N, C-alpha and C positions, 0 to 999 in steps of 0.2 A: 434773131429770135428775141422777143421781149421777155425779160425775166419777170415772173410773177412775184408777189410779196412772199409766198410760201417758199419759192426757190431761193430768194434772197435770204430769207430767215435760215433755211437749211445750210446755205453756203457760209453763213456767219457763225455757225456752231463750231465748237471744238471738234476735232476729228472723231473721237470716241462717241460723242453725242450725235454727230452727224450720221455715223454708221448705224447707230441704234434707230434713229428717225427713219433712215432709208429702209432698214429691215422691217419696221412697222408698216411703212407705206407699201412696200412690196407685198407684204402679207395680205393687206386689205384691198389691194388693187389687182391681185392675180385673177385671171379668168376662172370662172366657175367650171367645174368638171361636169360631165354629162349626168352623173348620178346626183350631184347637188341640184342641178337644174330640174331633173325629174322629181326630186323630193319637194322642191318648192312648188312645182306645178301640181303634184298630188295633194299637197297641203291646201292649195287653192281650189281643189275640187275637180281637177282634170282626171278623167279615168286613166288607169294605169297604162293600158295599151297606147292611148293617145299621148300620154306624158312621155313614154319611152321614145316614140317617134319624134315628137317635138324636141326633146332633149338632144336626140341625135343630130338634128338639124341646127339647133341653136348653139351647140357647143362650138361651132365654127365662127360664131360672131364675136367671141372674146368678151362675153358678158361678165361684168364684175359685181353686179348687184341685181336683185330682183325684188320688187315691191308688189304687194297685192292689195286687193281691197280689204279694208279692215272689217272684221265681223264683230258684232256686239259681244259675243262670248269670248273674244280675245282679251277683254279688259276685266274679266272677273266680275 
């Protein structure tokens, strides 16, 4: 397996700093829970009943992020 620059950088850190970096990466790369997926879908305009069904299916995909179309009212 080829090491990426990020992995090399983390491996070069002192142990305490490395543990902190790994904790942050774990937090931001954990799969979203069904309720989180549902909330994102609802925010994007998907009706509740459909969002619940979609979230139930999508939770098995291990999704770590969801991006939606930007709306003009999102930027004030």
